[in-house]
N, C-alpha and C positions, 0 to 999 in steps of 0.2 A: 855600774847599774845594780850589780848582783852583789847582795850582801848573804853571809852565810856563816854558820857555826863550823868552825875546823873539826873534822874527825881525825883520829889518830891514825892516820895512814900515811906515812911520811917515806918520802925517797931521799937518798944521800943527797948531800950539796952538789952542785954542779950540774944536776940533770934540769932537763927543759921544766916549763911550768907544767903541772900536772892537771889532768883533766878527769873529774869524776863523772861516772855514769851511775844515777840512782835508778835502780828498776823498783820503783815505789810499791809497797805491799799495799795494794787496794782491793784485795779479795780477787774474785774472778773477773778481772777486768785489767786494763793496760793504762799505766802512766809511767813515762821516764822522764828524769830530769837530766840534764847535762850542764854541767859547771865547767868552765874553762876561761881563765885570762880575765877574771872579773864579770864573765857574761853568763847569763842563765837561759837555757832553752828547755822549753816544756814540751814533750811529746804525748799528746793524749791527756785525758783528765779522769780517767777511772769512771766506774758505773755510778758511784752514789756522788750526792751533792758535796759533802764535807771533807771527805779524807784527802784528796790529793791537796786541796787548799789548806788544809790543816798541816799536812807535811811541810809546805812551802813556809808556813807562818812559823812552825816549830824551828826551822833553818833560817829564821829571819830574812826571808826573801821576799821584799815588796814589790821587785819588778821582774818582768820578763822581757828580754831582748827579742825573743821569738817564741812564738806559741803555735806548734802544729798540731792538727787532728787529722788523723790518717785514714779514718773512714766515720761513717755515721752511726756504726754499731754502738749500741746503748753502753758496752763495756768501756767505751772510750770517751763518752760525750756527757756522761750524767753529772760531772762536775765543771764543765766548762764555764757556766754561770759564776759560780762561786769562786772560781779562781779568777775571773775577771773583776768581781767585786772586792777581792782582797789583794789584788796586785795590779800595777800599771803595765798594761802590755803595749809594746811598741811596734809588734809586727804579728799578725795573726794570719795563719793560712790552713786552710783544709781542703778536701777533694773537690770542693764546688758541687758536691751531690745532695747537699741538706735540704734542699726545697721541698722535698716530699714529706719532710719530717715537721709535724706541728711546732715543736719547740724551738726549731731553727730559727723561726722568726724572731722569737725573743733574743737569740745570739746576735742576729742581724740588726735588731734595734738597739743593743749593746754598742755594737761596734759603731754605729752611725751616731750615736748619741755621744760617744768618745771620741770619734774621730781617729779610730785605730785603724791604721792602714790593712787592708785585707786583700788577699790574693789567693788563687788557686795553686795548689801544688802541681807541678808540670812535670812530667816524666822526662828526667835528664837533668833536672835541675840540682845544681850543686851549692848548697849555701855555706858560706864560710861563717865559722863560729871562732870567736877568740883568736888566737894566733896560728895555730898548727893544726885544726880540727875543722872538719867539714860534715855536713851532712847531706846524701844523695838520695834524690828519688830514683830507685833502681827501675831501669826499663823493664818491662813486663809484657809478655806476648798476652794479652787480654783476650783470651777466648771464652765463650760461655756468656750467659747472661748475667746481669746483676753485680758485676764485678765493679766495687767503688774503692778498692783497698790501695793506699800508697804503700810501696814496700821501701823503707828508708835502710839506709847503709851509714852509719856514724864511724868516721876514720878519723884516727889521731895518729899522726906519723906513720909508722908501721903496723898499727893495732886497728883492727876493725870489728864491728858488730853489726849484725844483720838483725832487723827487727821484722820478724814475720808475725801476722796476726791471725788471719782465717785460712789462707790457703797453704796447706802442707807441703806442697811442691810448684812452686810458681815456676813458669818458663823464663828463667833468667839466666844471664851470662855473667858469671863473676870472675873476672881475669885475675884478681887479686885474692890470696887466702883470706878466710873469715876464722877469726879466732874465736869469737863470742856470738852464740845465737840465742837470740829470744824465741822460744819454742812457740809454733803456732797453735791457735786455738786452746791455749791453756793445758797443753799436753793431752789432748783427746787421741784417741785411737783413730778417729776418721780422719784427723789433719795430718796424721804422720805418715811420711813416704819414707820406706827405708833407702830406697835407690838415692833419693834426693840427699839424704842425711849421709850415706855413705860417700857421696860425692863431695859433700861438703867438709866432712869430718872436722866439726868444731871441737875446740878443747874445753869450752866451757858451754853450757847449755842451762838458760835459765827460764823458768816455766813460773809464770804469773798466775797464781790460782789460790782460791779461798780456802778457808778452813771448814766451811760447810759444804757437805757434798761428799762425793767419793774421793775426790782429788784427782791427779793426772793418771791416765790409764798406765798399769804396769809394764805392758808390753812396750809403750812409748818409751818409758823410762830406761827399761833393760835394752832397748835398741840403742838409744844415746850413748849408754854407757857401754856398749859393745863397740862403738867407734872411737872409744877413748875418751867421751865427754865427762866432765865432772858436772854433774847436775845439782843445780840450785833450785829450791823450791820455796816461794814467798811464803807458802802456809807453814812451812817448817822454820825458816831462817828469819822471816821478816823481809824487809827493805834489802835487796841485794846491791852491792857496791862493786864497780870496777873502777880503780884509779890507775892513771896511766900517764907516762912521761913520753909516749910515741914510741917508745924502744922496748919497754918491758910493761907488764901490768900485774897488779894485785887485785884478788878478790876478796872479798868479805862480805859483811851483813850487819844490820843493826835492827833493832826493835824500838818502837817508841812505846813509853809506858803511858797508862791512863791520864797521867799527868801532864803528858806532852814532852817529856824530856827523854833525850836521845842516849842509848847505851851501846857500847861496841860489844858485839856477841863474837864474833870469830873473824880473824884474819887468815887466808890461805896464803900459800905460798907464792913469792913474786918469781914471775916468769917471762924470759923473752918469746916473742911472737914466732911461729912457724915451728 
């Protein structure tokens, strides 16, 4: 179902089929594309109407096997309808908390008109994608008011990525190591919790942030680097890529030119997890 342009990040023959995670450069917002074994999963749709949909179009992606929206934050929902306009969505899931937002009615109307399967993300759900990859809705001790964020963990073999959004120190139990972290709240000081980061000790930290504004907090970046994380910012590098065969992973980045073409900017070392 998923068609894409092949980027020049290749493992040696004999390894398992690779999975590529794109942390799409959408500015100060969130959109993550997971490609594995011929399937495409989109997690969130960025803050504006066209950026995420244009990225999918630029990669010749015309269908999404799974479309997940992890909260009703505007930084995740602005592009939902345009993504649905440009792709065939086979399964759509969100937090089930959108009823208080006026635009959500248009999303529901689109889902109904196109008979798109629609369900809520439930804590503990594990969604298999491709052959060796899965996405888990991580159980969180939801204390306080107004918490509607689904915390997701992408796992490919022995490599895992945790997607945090708003809460910098969620009360979660992670029995297995996390190599890659999507930093919460676009790297703000308020969302950064030093104790949580020291417990997690990610090898790679990705900050999705726009070029307009002050960027991530310097203390947050320094704190991540202090625990040994290599920090990737979308405002500096563009879309961040993590490609893995489940045993090792490669980090790199791409930028999309005004004409829509994709260019490879950098490839960092390949490393095993742990």
